[in-house]
A tleap script that builds the chain and sets N, CA, C and O, in Angstrom:
source leaprc.protein.ff14SB
mol = sequence {
  NMET THR ASP CYS PRO LEU ILE ASP ALA PHE
  TYR ALA ALA TYR ASN ARG HIE ASP ALA GLU
  ALA ALA THR ARG LEU TYR ALA THR GLU GLY
  ARG HIE ASP GLU ILE ALA MET GLY LYS SER
  ARG THR GLY HIE GLU ALA LEU ARG ASP GLY
  LEU THR GLY PHE PHE ASN MET LEU PRO ASP
  VAL THR TRP THR PRO HIE GLN THR VAL ARG
  SER ALA ASP HIE ILE ALA VAL PHE TYR HIE
  MET THR GLY THR PHE THR PRO ARG PRO SER
  ASP LYS ALA PRO ASP PRO ALA PRO LYS PRO
  VAL ALA LEU ASP GLY MET HIE LEU PHE GLN
  ARG ALA GLY ASP GLU ILE VAL ARG THR GLN
  ASP TYR TRP ASP LYS ASP ALA PHE LEU ALA
  GLN ILE CGLY
}
set mol.1.N position { -48.396 -103.815 -164.698 }
set mol.1.CA position { -48.017 -103.478 -163.372 }
set mol.1.C position { -49.038 -102.284 -163.338 }
set mol.1.O position { -50.016 -102.087 -164.059 }
set mol.2.N position { -48.491 -101.480 -162.207 }
set mol.2.CA position { -49.066 -100.255 -162.162 }
set mol.2.C position { -48.549 -98.563 -162.581 }
set mol.2.O position { -49.107 -97.472 -162.468 }
set mol.3.N position { -47.229 -98.995 -163.098 }
set mol.3.CA position { -46.441 -97.886 -163.562 }
set mol.3.C position { -45.904 -96.924 -162.457 }
set mol.3.O position { -45.608 -95.756 -162.709 }
set mol.4.N position { -45.801 -97.462 -161.267 }
set mol.4.CA position { -45.352 -96.927 -160.141 }
set mol.4.C position { -44.228 -98.046 -159.289 }
set mol.4.O position { -44.561 -98.998 -158.584 }
set mol.5.N position { -43.074 -97.667 -159.554 }
set mol.5.CA position { -42.286 -98.932 -158.849 }
set mol.5.C position { -42.313 -99.098 -157.146 }
set mol.5.O position { -41.847 -100.107 -156.618 }
set mol.6.N position { -42.908 -98.001 -156.362 }
set mol.6.CA position { -42.978 -98.522 -155.057 }
set mol.6.C position { -44.266 -99.325 -154.911 }
set mol.6.O position { -44.282 -100.180 -154.027 }
set mol.7.N position { -45.691 -99.099 -155.913 }
set mol.7.CA position { -46.677 -99.722 -155.661 }
set mol.7.C position { -46.449 -101.107 -156.390 }
set mol.7.O position { -47.081 -102.085 -155.991 }
set mol.8.N position { -45.665 -101.205 -157.325 }
set mol.8.CA position { -45.173 -102.646 -158.101 }
set mol.8.C position { -44.437 -103.510 -157.156 }
set mol.8.O position { -44.715 -104.709 -157.137 }
set mol.9.N position { -43.281 -102.906 -156.154 }
set mol.9.CA position { -43.049 -103.867 -155.116 }
set mol.9.C position { -43.778 -104.035 -154.159 }
set mol.9.O position { -43.641 -105.071 -153.509 }
set mol.10.N position { -44.630 -103.205 -153.836 }
set mol.10.CA position { -45.786 -103.609 -152.990 }
set mol.10.C position { -46.560 -105.070 -153.338 }
set mol.10.O position { -46.379 -106.136 -152.750 }
set mol.11.N position { -47.441 -104.816 -154.425 }
set mol.11.CA position { -48.008 -106.248 -154.959 }
set mol.11.C position { -46.918 -107.413 -155.225 }
set mol.11.O position { -47.242 -108.583 -155.020 }
set mol.12.N position { -45.840 -107.137 -155.607 }
set mol.12.CA position { -44.744 -108.282 -155.913 }
set mol.12.C position { -44.674 -109.016 -154.261 }
set mol.12.O position { -44.998 -110.190 -154.082 }
set mol.13.N position { -44.199 -108.106 -153.136 }
set mol.13.CA position { -44.392 -108.702 -151.844 }
set mol.13.C position { -45.602 -109.418 -151.602 }
set mol.13.O position { -45.568 -110.573 -151.178 }
set mol.14.N position { -46.615 -108.848 -151.829 }
set mol.14.CA position { -47.793 -109.459 -151.630 }
set mol.14.C position { -47.725 -110.703 -152.281 }
set mol.14.O position { -47.935 -111.669 -151.548 }
set mol.15.N position { -47.487 -110.936 -153.467 }
set mol.15.CA position { -47.972 -111.852 -153.984 }
set mol.15.C position { -46.920 -113.071 -154.223 }
set mol.15.O position { -47.094 -114.011 -154.998 }
set mol.16.N position { -45.620 -112.814 -153.260 }
set mol.16.CA position { -44.726 -113.678 -152.917 }
set mol.16.C position { -44.719 -114.075 -151.273 }
set mol.16.O position { -43.981 -114.863 -150.683 }
set mol.17.N position { -45.610 -113.392 -150.851 }
set mol.17.CA position { -46.166 -113.535 -149.374 }
set mol.17.C position { -44.808 -113.221 -148.579 }
set mol.17.O position { -44.391 -113.982 -147.706 }
set mol.18.N position { -44.280 -112.265 -148.879 }
set mol.18.CA position { -43.263 -111.568 -148.378 }
set mol.18.C position { -43.677 -110.588 -147.328 }
set mol.18.O position { -43.531 -109.386 -147.548 }
set mol.19.N position { -44.205 -111.036 -146.150 }
set mol.19.CA position { -44.272 -110.049 -145.261 }
set mol.19.C position { -42.907 -108.940 -144.322 }
set mol.19.O position { -43.051 -107.942 -143.616 }
set mol.20.N position { -42.164 -109.396 -144.576 }
set mol.20.CA position { -40.985 -108.562 -144.224 }
set mol.20.C position { -40.855 -107.354 -145.243 }
set mol.20.O position { -40.832 -106.162 -144.935 }
set mol.21.N position { -40.772 -107.915 -146.567 }
set mol.21.CA position { -40.586 -107.145 -147.595 }
set mol.21.C position { -41.439 -106.000 -148.107 }
set mol.21.O position { -40.985 -104.959 -148.581 }
set mol.22.N position { -42.835 -106.327 -147.951 }
set mol.22.CA position { -44.172 -105.435 -147.688 }
set mol.22.C position { -43.900 -104.412 -146.593 }
set mol.22.O position { -44.083 -103.214 -146.808 }
set mol.23.N position { -43.512 -104.820 -145.544 }
set mol.23.CA position { -43.519 -103.961 -144.287 }
set mol.23.C position { -42.055 -102.957 -144.678 }
set mol.23.O position { -41.997 -101.768 -144.366 }
set mol.24.N position { -41.317 -103.439 -145.157 }
set mol.24.CA position { -40.265 -102.241 -145.349 }
set mol.24.C position { -40.655 -100.891 -146.505 }
set mol.24.O position { -40.092 -99.812 -146.692 }
set mol.25.N position { -41.517 -101.338 -146.955 }
set mol.25.CA position { -41.994 -100.730 -148.239 }
set mol.25.C position { -42.959 -99.084 -147.463 }
set mol.25.O position { -43.300 -98.101 -148.121 }
set mol.26.N position { -43.175 -99.297 -145.942 }
set mol.26.CA position { -43.910 -98.445 -145.130 }
set mol.26.C position { -42.957 -97.334 -144.541 }
set mol.26.O position { -41.751 -97.570 -144.474 }
set mol.27.N position { -43.375 -96.350 -144.193 }
set mol.27.CA position { -42.471 -95.512 -143.444 }
set mol.27.C position { -42.506 -96.150 -141.712 }
set mol.27.O position { -43.267 -97.071 -141.418 }
set mol.28.N position { -41.686 -95.582 -140.805 }
set mol.28.CA position { -41.637 -96.486 -139.517 }
set mol.28.C position { -43.071 -96.337 -139.119 }
set mol.28.O position { -43.580 -97.375 -138.695 }
set mol.29.N position { -43.837 -95.275 -139.160 }
set mol.29.CA position { -45.064 -95.283 -138.592 }
set mol.29.C position { -46.133 -95.322 -139.560 }
set mol.29.O position { -47.103 -94.568 -139.478 }
set mol.30.N position { -45.956 -96.353 -140.658 }
set mol.30.CA position { -46.808 -96.483 -141.318 }
set mol.30.C position { -48.161 -97.046 -141.160 }
set mol.30.O position { -48.272 -97.888 -140.269 }
set mol.31.N position { -49.145 -96.770 -141.802 }
set mol.31.CA position { -50.275 -97.426 -141.367 }
set mol.31.C position { -51.402 -98.180 -142.335 }
set mol.31.O position { -51.739 -97.715 -143.424 }
set mol.32.N position { -51.837 -99.193 -141.874 }
set mol.32.CA position { -52.653 -99.993 -142.749 }
set mol.32.C position { -54.055 -99.993 -142.274 }
set mol.32.O position { -54.075 -100.472 -141.140 }
set mol.33.N position { -55.297 -99.632 -142.699 }
set mol.33.CA position { -56.611 -99.473 -142.355 }
set mol.33.C position { -57.472 -100.677 -143.114 }
set mol.33.O position { -57.767 -100.401 -144.276 }
set mol.34.N position { -57.809 -101.655 -142.747 }
set mol.34.CA position { -58.600 -102.866 -143.214 }
set mol.34.C position { -60.061 -102.463 -143.317 }
set mol.34.O position { -60.817 -103.202 -142.686 }
set mol.35.N position { -60.550 -101.590 -143.884 }
set mol.35.CA position { -62.057 -100.873 -143.756 }
set mol.35.C position { -62.964 -101.698 -143.173 }
set mol.35.O position { -63.572 -101.431 -142.136 }
set mol.36.N position { -63.136 -103.285 -144.191 }
set mol.36.CA position { -64.164 -103.756 -144.063 }
set mol.36.C position { -64.114 -104.582 -142.591 }
set mol.36.O position { -65.164 -105.045 -142.146 }
set mol.37.N position { -62.912 -104.736 -141.895 }
set mol.37.CA position { -62.920 -105.283 -140.890 }
set mol.37.C position { -63.096 -104.310 -139.828 }
set mol.37.O position { -63.772 -104.623 -138.848 }
set mol.38.N position { -62.513 -103.061 -139.925 }
set mol.38.CA position { -62.689 -101.815 -139.154 }
set mol.38.C position { -61.578 -101.882 -138.195 }
set mol.38.O position { -61.647 -101.427 -137.053 }
set mol.39.N position { -60.246 -102.641 -138.851 }
set mol.39.CA position { -59.171 -102.323 -138.271 }
set mol.39.C position { -58.014 -101.716 -138.847 }
set mol.39.O position { -57.788 -101.600 -140.051 }
set mol.40.N position { -57.190 -101.282 -137.752 }
set mol.40.CA position { -55.907 -100.791 -138.580 }
set mol.40.C position { -54.810 -101.058 -137.681 }
set mol.40.O position { -54.969 -101.140 -136.463 }
set mol.41.N position { -53.451 -101.226 -138.394 }
set mol.41.CA position { -52.433 -101.387 -137.729 }
set mol.41.C position { -51.376 -100.311 -137.974 }
set mol.41.O position { -51.245 -99.905 -139.129 }
set mol.42.N position { -50.582 -99.791 -136.967 }
set mol.42.CA position { -49.372 -98.864 -137.337 }
set mol.42.C position { -48.367 -99.401 -137.030 }
set mol.42.O position { -48.450 -100.291 -136.184 }
set mol.43.N position { -46.783 -98.993 -137.716 }
set mol.43.CA position { -45.855 -99.564 -137.361 }
set mol.43.C position { -45.486 -100.665 -138.213 }
set mol.43.O position { -46.342 -101.278 -138.851 }
set mol.44.N position { -43.819 -101.054 -138.277 }
set mol.44.CA position { -43.761 -102.084 -138.869 }
set mol.44.C position { -43.988 -103.455 -138.278 }
set mol.44.O position { -44.142 -104.404 -139.048 }
set mol.45.N position { -44.024 -103.658 -136.792 }
set mol.45.CA position { -44.230 -104.925 -136.125 }
set mol.45.C position { -45.786 -105.190 -136.498 }
set mol.45.O position { -46.281 -106.241 -136.903 }
set mol.46.N position { -46.302 -104.177 -136.297 }
set mol.46.CA position { -47.963 -104.680 -136.275 }
set mol.46.C position { -48.383 -104.933 -137.631 }
set mol.46.O position { -49.222 -105.812 -137.832 }
set mol.47.N position { -47.733 -104.040 -138.909 }
set mol.47.CA position { -47.675 -104.426 -139.879 }
set mol.47.C position { -47.372 -105.527 -140.452 }
set mol.47.O position { -48.021 -105.913 -141.424 }
set mol.48.N position { -46.267 -106.273 -139.922 }
set mol.48.CA position { -45.698 -107.489 -140.558 }
set mol.48.C position { -46.469 -108.635 -139.727 }
set mol.48.O position { -46.700 -109.672 -140.348 }
set mol.49.N position { -46.823 -108.568 -138.600 }
set mol.49.CA position { -47.700 -109.794 -137.825 }
set mol.49.C position { -49.007 -109.908 -138.362 }
set mol.49.O position { -49.692 -110.923 -138.229 }
set mol.50.N position { -49.534 -108.420 -139.244 }
set mol.50.CA position { -50.977 -108.722 -139.513 }
set mol.50.C position { -51.103 -109.655 -140.845 }
set mol.50.O position { -52.019 -110.425 -141.133 }
set mol.51.N position { -49.595 -109.282 -141.767 }
set mol.51.CA position { -49.526 -109.607 -143.034 }
set mol.51.C position { -49.195 -111.193 -142.900 }
set mol.51.O position { -49.599 -112.050 -143.686 }
set mol.52.N position { -48.557 -111.373 -142.000 }
set mol.52.CA position { -48.085 -113.032 -141.669 }
set mol.52.C position { -49.355 -113.774 -141.089 }
set mol.52.O position { -49.460 -114.994 -141.210 }
set mol.53.N position { -50.188 -113.111 -140.541 }
set mol.53.CA position { -51.299 -113.826 -140.087 }
set mol.53.C position { -52.518 -113.974 -141.341 }
set mol.53.O position { -53.402 -114.821 -141.470 }
set mol.54.N position { -52.188 -112.861 -142.132 }
set mol.54.CA position { -53.456 -113.047 -143.466 }
set mol.54.C position { -53.273 -113.851 -144.360 }
set mol.54.O position { -54.158 -114.415 -145.003 }
set mol.55.N position { -51.429 -114.052 -144.555 }
set mol.55.CA position { -51.018 -115.287 -145.476 }
set mol.55.C position { -51.072 -116.589 -144.698 }
set mol.55.O position { -50.684 -117.409 -145.530 }
set mol.56.N position { -51.291 -117.142 -143.751 }
set mol.56.CA position { -51.555 -117.933 -143.072 }
set mol.56.C position { -52.831 -118.307 -143.251 }
set mol.56.O position { -53.104 -119.502 -143.143 }
set mol.57.N position { -53.812 -117.389 -143.547 }
set mol.57.CA position { -55.295 -117.284 -143.388 }
set mol.57.C position { -55.638 -118.046 -144.869 }
set mol.57.O position { -56.354 -119.022 -145.095 }
set mol.58.N position { -54.830 -117.194 -145.787 }
set mol.58.CA position { -54.962 -117.340 -147.296 }
set mol.58.C position { -53.723 -117.882 -147.999 }
set mol.58.O position { -53.228 -117.391 -149.013 }
set mol.59.N position { -53.333 -118.823 -147.421 }
set mol.59.CA position { -51.617 -119.278 -147.984 }
set mol.59.C position { -51.525 -119.395 -149.547 }
set mol.59.O position { -50.426 -119.860 -149.852 }
set mol.60.N position { -52.178 -119.175 -150.452 }
set mol.60.CA position { -52.110 -118.805 -152.044 }
set mol.60.C position { -52.422 -117.682 -152.520 }
set mol.60.O position { -52.144 -117.392 -153.684 }
set mol.61.N position { -52.989 -116.942 -151.784 }
set mol.61.CA position { -53.539 -115.436 -152.070 }
set mol.61.C position { -52.698 -115.142 -153.211 }
set mol.61.O position { -51.591 -115.672 -153.307 }
set mol.62.N position { -53.250 -114.134 -154.307 }
set mol.62.CA position { -52.810 -113.365 -155.217 }
set mol.62.C position { -53.440 -112.311 -155.620 }
set mol.62.O position { -54.650 -112.495 -155.760 }
set mol.63.N position { -52.862 -110.727 -155.984 }
set mol.63.CA position { -53.436 -109.720 -156.400 }
set mol.63.C position { -52.991 -109.660 -157.791 }
set mol.63.O position { -51.875 -109.951 -158.221 }
set mol.64.N position { -54.150 -109.187 -158.524 }
set mol.64.CA position { -54.060 -108.886 -159.833 }
set mol.64.C position { -54.750 -107.342 -159.705 }
set mol.64.O position { -55.896 -106.995 -159.422 }
set mol.65.N position { -53.587 -106.611 -160.026 }
set mol.65.CA position { -53.981 -105.036 -160.175 }
set mol.65.C position { -54.640 -104.835 -161.216 }
set mol.65.O position { -54.368 -105.727 -162.019 }
set mol.66.N position { -55.461 -104.034 -161.673 }
set mol.66.CA position { -55.873 -104.138 -163.063 }
set mol.66.C position { -56.527 -102.272 -163.566 }
set mol.66.O position { -56.931 -101.817 -164.637 }
set mol.67.N position { -56.386 -101.804 -162.517 }
set mol.67.CA position { -56.928 -100.254 -162.483 }
set mol.67.C position { -56.223 -99.264 -161.886 }
set mol.67.O position { -56.356 -99.280 -160.663 }
set mol.68.N position { -55.407 -98.268 -162.372 }
set mol.68.CA position { -54.631 -97.222 -161.237 }
set mol.68.C position { -55.025 -95.894 -161.485 }
set mol.68.O position { -54.842 -95.426 -162.609 }
set mol.69.N position { -55.672 -95.048 -160.365 }
set mol.69.CA position { -55.601 -93.817 -160.802 }
set mol.69.C position { -54.642 -93.034 -159.521 }
set mol.69.O position { -54.566 -93.280 -158.317 }
set mol.70.N position { -54.039 -92.099 -160.298 }
set mol.70.CA position { -53.118 -91.171 -159.386 }
set mol.70.C position { -53.897 -89.862 -158.896 }
set mol.70.O position { -54.826 -89.561 -159.645 }
set mol.71.N position { -53.752 -89.207 -158.036 }
set mol.71.CA position { -53.707 -87.981 -157.569 }
set mol.71.C position { -52.998 -87.444 -156.871 }
set mol.71.O position { -53.309 -87.734 -155.716 }
set mol.72.N position { -51.984 -86.636 -156.912 }
set mol.72.CA position { -50.754 -86.433 -156.171 }
set mol.72.C position { -50.331 -87.160 -155.374 }
set mol.72.O position { -50.239 -88.218 -155.996 }
set mol.73.N position { -50.010 -87.324 -154.428 }
set mol.73.CA position { -49.571 -88.591 -153.501 }
set mol.73.C position { -50.308 -89.624 -153.022 }
set mol.73.O position { -49.930 -90.272 -152.046 }
set mol.74.N position { -51.395 -89.868 -153.644 }
set mol.74.CA position { -52.515 -90.783 -153.457 }
set mol.74.C position { -52.317 -91.534 -154.787 }
set mol.74.O position { -51.893 -90.947 -155.783 }
set mol.75.N position { -52.612 -92.765 -154.786 }
set mol.75.CA position { -53.065 -93.503 -155.752 }
set mol.75.C position { -53.877 -94.608 -155.220 }
set mol.75.O position { -53.713 -95.126 -154.115 }
set mol.76.N position { -54.864 -94.963 -156.185 }
set mol.76.CA position { -55.809 -95.665 -155.865 }
set mol.76.C position { -55.491 -96.920 -157.300 }
set mol.76.O position { -55.254 -96.703 -158.488 }
set mol.77.N position { -55.624 -98.269 -156.502 }
set mol.77.CA position { -55.726 -99.386 -157.347 }
set mol.77.C position { -56.624 -100.636 -157.309 }
set mol.77.O position { -56.561 -101.500 -156.435 }
set mol.78.N position { -57.432 -100.632 -158.311 }
set mol.78.CA position { -58.727 -101.920 -158.293 }
set mol.78.C position { -57.804 -103.015 -158.723 }
set mol.78.O position { -56.874 -102.986 -159.530 }
set mol.79.N position { -58.289 -104.001 -157.983 }
set mol.79.CA position { -57.368 -105.601 -157.875 }
set mol.79.C position { -58.561 -106.510 -157.860 }
set mol.79.O position { -59.709 -106.188 -157.556 }
set mol.80.N position { -58.139 -107.661 -158.222 }
set mol.80.CA position { -58.935 -108.590 -158.113 }
set mol.80.C position { -57.979 -109.721 -157.462 }
set mol.80.O position { -56.936 -109.992 -158.057 }
set mol.81.N position { -58.277 -110.338 -156.350 }
set mol.81.CA position { -57.622 -110.764 -155.558 }
set mol.81.C position { -58.242 -112.505 -155.414 }
set mol.81.O position { -59.416 -112.763 -155.149 }
set mol.82.N position { -57.265 -113.454 -155.632 }
set mol.82.CA position { -58.137 -115.037 -155.399 }
set mol.82.C position { -57.081 -115.236 -154.145 }
set mol.82.O position { -56.125 -114.608 -153.690 }
set mol.83.N position { -57.865 -116.603 -153.803 }
set mol.83.CA position { -57.029 -117.416 -152.795 }
set mol.83.C position { -58.231 -118.529 -152.392 }
set mol.83.O position { -59.407 -118.601 -152.749 }
set mol.84.N position { -57.363 -119.422 -151.427 }
set mol.84.CA position { -57.854 -120.450 -150.670 }
set mol.84.C position { -58.151 -120.070 -149.082 }
set mol.84.O position { -57.174 -120.092 -148.333 }
set mol.85.N position { -59.303 -119.760 -148.588 }
set mol.85.CA position { -59.296 -119.663 -147.130 }
set mol.85.C position { -59.181 -121.099 -146.789 }
set mol.85.O position { -59.752 -122.106 -147.210 }
set mol.86.N position { -58.037 -120.831 -145.672 }
set mol.86.CA position { -57.904 -122.180 -144.561 }
set mol.86.C position { -58.443 -121.581 -143.515 }
set mol.86.O position { -57.981 -120.493 -143.172 }
set mol.87.N position { -59.548 -122.179 -142.781 }
set mol.87.CA position { -59.799 -121.858 -141.665 }
set mol.87.C position { -59.064 -122.927 -140.475 }
set mol.87.O position { -58.701 -124.095 -140.617 }
set mol.88.N position { -59.004 -122.028 -139.258 }
set mol.88.CA position { -58.416 -122.793 -138.093 }
set mol.88.C position { -59.235 -124.005 -137.419 }
set mol.88.O position { -60.413 -123.835 -137.105 }
set mol.89.N position { -58.715 -124.982 -137.251 }
set mol.89.CA position { -59.254 -126.208 -136.866 }
set mol.89.C position { -60.097 -125.641 -135.190 }
set mol.89.O position { -59.750 -124.778 -134.385 }
set mol.90.N position { -61.113 -126.447 -135.203 }
set mol.90.CA position { -61.973 -125.863 -133.729 }
set mol.90.C position { -62.313 -127.266 -132.949 }
set mol.90.O position { -61.611 -128.184 -133.373 }
set mol.91.N position { -63.166 -127.626 -131.977 }
set mol.91.CA position { -63.890 -128.604 -131.486 }
set mol.91.C position { -64.870 -128.915 -132.394 }
set mol.91.O position { -65.176 -130.073 -132.679 }
set mol.92.N position { -65.451 -127.784 -132.931 }
set mol.92.CA position { -66.835 -128.400 -134.064 }
set mol.92.C position { -66.077 -128.824 -135.344 }
set mol.92.O position { -66.662 -129.731 -135.936 }
set mol.93.N position { -65.111 -128.476 -135.837 }
set mol.93.CA position { -64.696 -128.508 -136.870 }
set mol.93.C position { -63.140 -128.817 -137.052 }
set mol.93.O position { -62.433 -127.968 -137.594 }
set mol.94.N position { -62.567 -130.092 -136.577 }
set mol.94.CA position { -61.177 -130.503 -136.162 }
set mol.94.C position { -60.449 -130.660 -137.715 }
set mol.94.O position { -59.220 -130.700 -137.779 }
set mol.95.N position { -61.183 -130.737 -138.807 }
set mol.95.CA position { -60.378 -130.532 -139.855 }
set mol.95.C position { -61.186 -129.975 -141.425 }
set mol.95.O position { -61.422 -130.568 -142.477 }
set mol.96.N position { -61.445 -128.552 -140.953 }
set mol.96.CA position { -62.386 -128.095 -141.843 }
set mol.96.C position { -61.787 -127.746 -143.479 }
set mol.96.O position { -60.675 -127.573 -143.978 }
set mol.97.N position { -62.774 -127.753 -143.820 }
set mol.97.CA position { -62.449 -127.825 -145.424 }
set mol.97.C position { -61.929 -126.182 -145.663 }
set mol.97.O position { -62.476 -125.227 -145.112 }
set mol.98.N position { -61.044 -126.100 -146.373 }
set mol.98.CA position { -60.615 -125.066 -147.078 }
set mol.98.C position { -61.338 -124.627 -148.534 }
set mol.98.O position { -61.671 -125.437 -149.399 }
set mol.99.N position { -61.466 -123.513 -148.595 }
set mol.99.CA position { -62.601 -122.670 -149.565 }
set mol.99.C position { -62.110 -121.720 -150.351 }
set mol.99.O position { -61.489 -120.837 -149.760 }
set mol.100.N position { -62.213 -121.620 -151.699 }
set mol.100.CA position { -61.926 -120.698 -152.669 }
set mol.100.C position { -62.406 -119.372 -152.499 }
set mol.100.O position { -63.637 -119.344 -152.482 }
set mol.101.N position { -61.858 -118.251 -152.366 }
set mol.101.CA position { -62.377 -116.921 -152.413 }
set mol.101.C position { -61.711 -115.925 -153.582 }
set mol.101.O position { -60.523 -115.825 -153.888 }
set mol.102.N position { -62.745 -115.297 -154.076 }
set mol.102.CA position { -62.375 -114.134 -155.159 }
set mol.102.C position { -63.175 -112.910 -155.079 }
set mol.102.O position { -64.404 -112.849 -155.096 }
set mol.103.N position { -62.277 -111.869 -154.981 }
set mol.103.CA position { -62.924 -110.955 -154.290 }
set mol.103.C position { -62.431 -109.406 -155.352 }
set mol.103.O position { -61.277 -109.209 -155.734 }
set mol.104.N position { -63.350 -108.688 -155.585 }
set mol.104.CA position { -62.554 -107.414 -156.186 }
set mol.104.C position { -62.603 -106.530 -155.283 }
set mol.104.O position { -63.465 -106.505 -154.405 }
set mol.105.N position { -61.440 -105.500 -155.442 }
set mol.105.CA position { -61.180 -104.822 -154.117 }
set mol.105.C position { -60.570 -103.219 -154.633 }
set mol.105.O position { -60.579 -102.891 -155.820 }
set mol.106.N position { -60.066 -102.336 -153.546 }
set mol.106.CA position { -59.369 -101.556 -153.937 }
set mol.106.C position { -58.188 -100.709 -153.041 }
set mol.106.O position { -58.498 -100.026 -152.064 }
set mol.107.N position { -57.017 -100.836 -153.447 }
set mol.107.CA position { -56.139 -100.063 -152.134 }
set mol.107.C position { -56.096 -98.606 -152.544 }
set mol.107.O position { -56.155 -98.184 -153.699 }
set mol.108.N position { -56.014 -98.086 -151.727 }
set mol.108.CA position { -55.490 -96.542 -151.431 }
set mol.108.C position { -54.679 -96.055 -150.932 }
set mol.108.O position { -54.654 -95.854 -149.718 }
set mol.109.N position { -53.693 -95.695 -151.822 }
set mol.109.CA position { -52.069 -95.627 -150.784 }
set mol.109.C position { -51.955 -94.044 -150.986 }
set mol.109.O position { -52.430 -93.360 -151.892 }
set mol.110.N position { -51.194 -93.662 -149.889 }
set mol.110.CA position { -50.821 -92.569 -149.613 }
set mol.110.C position { -49.184 -92.410 -149.684 }
set mol.110.O position { -48.675 -93.430 -149.219 }
set mol.111.N position { -48.411 -91.664 -150.023 }
set mol.111.CA position { -47.016 -92.441 -150.087 }
set mol.111.C position { -46.192 -90.786 -149.747 }
set mol.111.O position { -46.885 -89.769 -149.707 }
set mol.112.N position { -45.256 -90.755 -149.610 }
set mol.112.CA position { -44.239 -89.386 -149.201 }
set mol.112.C position { -43.064 -90.140 -149.882 }
set mol.112.O position { -42.710 -91.266 -149.532 }
set mol.113.N position { -42.483 -89.418 -150.894 }
set mol.113.CA position { -41.182 -89.937 -151.492 }
set mol.113.C position { -41.539 -91.633 -151.894 }
set mol.113.O position { -42.458 -92.123 -152.550 }
set mol.114.N position { -40.294 -92.287 -151.137 }
set mol.114.CA position { -40.163 -93.351 -151.629 }
set mol.114.C position { -40.578 -94.507 -150.462 }
set mol.114.O position { -39.862 -95.484 -150.242 }
set mol.115.N position { -41.751 -94.260 -149.806 }
set mol.115.CA position { -42.407 -94.599 -148.757 }
set mol.115.C position { -43.727 -94.643 -148.748 }
set mol.115.O position { -44.307 -93.655 -149.198 }
set mol.116.N position { -44.479 -95.706 -148.276 }
set mol.116.CA position { -46.031 -95.759 -148.167 }
set mol.116.C position { -46.062 -95.299 -146.700 }
set mol.116.O position { -45.426 -95.778 -145.761 }
set mol.117.N position { -47.025 -94.162 -146.695 }
set mol.117.CA position { -47.236 -93.487 -145.218 }
set mol.117.C position { -48.882 -94.446 -144.944 }
set mol.117.O position { -49.247 -94.792 -143.820 }
set mol.118.N position { -49.575 -94.693 -146.060 }
set mol.118.CA position { -50.789 -95.200 -145.305 }
set mol.118.C position { -51.366 -95.782 -146.498 }
set mol.118.O position { -51.502 -95.213 -147.581 }
set mol.119.N position { -51.796 -97.339 -146.111 }
set mol.119.CA position { -52.999 -98.002 -147.139 }
set mol.119.C position { -54.200 -98.022 -146.400 }
set mol.119.O position { -54.154 -97.934 -145.173 }
set mol.120.N position { -55.281 -98.129 -147.009 }
set mol.120.CA position { -56.660 -98.275 -147.158 }
set mol.120.C position { -56.940 -99.657 -148.203 }
set mol.120.O position { -56.750 -99.730 -149.417 }
set mol.121.N position { -57.436 -100.656 -147.294 }
set mol.121.CA position { -58.016 -101.518 -148.431 }
set mol.121.C position { -59.405 -101.752 -148.304 }
set mol.121.O position { -59.866 -102.068 -147.208 }
set mol.122.N position { -60.022 -101.649 -149.163 }
set mol.122.CA position { -61.917 -101.791 -149.600 }
set mol.122.C position { -62.309 -102.801 -150.044 }
set mol.122.O position { -62.017 -102.931 -151.233 }
set mol.123.N position { -62.919 -103.696 -149.566 }
set mol.123.CA position { -63.595 -104.834 -150.232 }
set mol.123.C position { -64.765 -105.422 -149.409 }
set mol.123.O position { -64.833 -105.270 -148.189 }
set mol.124.N position { -65.767 -106.163 -150.201 }
set mol.124.CA position { -66.659 -106.459 -149.595 }
set mol.124.C position { -66.767 -107.634 -148.534 }
set mol.124.O position { -66.555 -108.831 -148.728 }
set mol.125.N position { -67.059 -107.148 -147.640 }
set mol.125.CA position { -67.069 -108.443 -146.473 }
set mol.125.C position { -68.205 -109.059 -146.557 }
set mol.125.O position { -67.997 -110.245 -146.300 }
set mol.126.N position { -69.620 -108.816 -146.848 }
set mol.126.CA position { -70.286 -110.083 -146.996 }
set mol.126.C position { -70.127 -110.824 -147.921 }
set mol.126.O position { -70.653 -111.924 -147.753 }
set mol.127.N position { -69.323 -110.602 -149.367 }
set mol.127.CA position { -68.952 -111.228 -150.182 }
set mol.127.C position { -68.099 -112.405 -149.943 }
set mol.127.O position { -68.218 -113.580 -150.289 }
set mol.128.N position { -67.069 -111.679 -149.152 }
set mol.128.CA position { -65.815 -112.695 -148.487 }
set mol.128.C position { -67.151 -113.710 -147.549 }
set mol.128.O position { -67.621 -114.798 -147.880 }
set mol.129.N position { -67.441 -112.958 -146.466 }
set mol.129.CA position { -68.166 -114.162 -145.514 }
set mol.129.C position { -69.265 -115.347 -146.193 }
set mol.129.O position { -69.426 -116.451 -145.673 }
set mol.130.N position { -70.003 -114.877 -147.490 }
set mol.130.CA position { -70.646 -115.582 -148.072 }
set mol.130.C position { -69.584 -116.949 -148.768 }
set mol.130.O position { -69.843 -118.152 -148.789 }
set mol.131.N position { -68.606 -116.377 -149.182 }
set mol.131.CA position { -67.495 -117.367 -149.833 }
set mol.131.C position { -66.546 -118.475 -149.047 }
set mol.131.O position { -65.810 -119.339 -149.524 }
set mol.132.N position { -66.851 -118.109 -147.571 }
set mol.132.CA position { -66.103 -118.788 -146.730 }
set mol.132.C position { -67.168 -119.673 -145.617 }
set mol.132.O position { -66.734 -120.561 -144.883 }
set mol.133.N position { -68.508 -119.278 -145.649 }
set mol.133.CA position { -69.598 -119.687 -145.277 }
set mol.133.C position { -69.199 -120.791 -144.321 }
set mol.133.O position { -70.063 -121.445 -143.739 }
savepdb mol mol.pdb
quit
């Protein structure tokens, strides 16, 4: 893992798809920035809702951290993510086919003590869209 208990707990919660446990690792007004999508969520309720939606979209998603870089209260973790994208049914595609997804990315964590203050997630949006095409 990453040799940082807080970050290891983050990935353990993510890989269990436990939005509640992941959210509890953040400060009350903690923030997550999804850089590729240009979206941010602040506060436990917004973070939990975002993760719940994400886990519904990729119900078998997992992250494998493979490199960690520390700098004071910041930690960058390079990861490999895999999962199966499950599109929502629509009028045009009432039973859309799930699609495998594999992406490399980086989480940048800012922490204060035993809490995450902010996360930023960097990954290639074009690569993701090409895979779910």
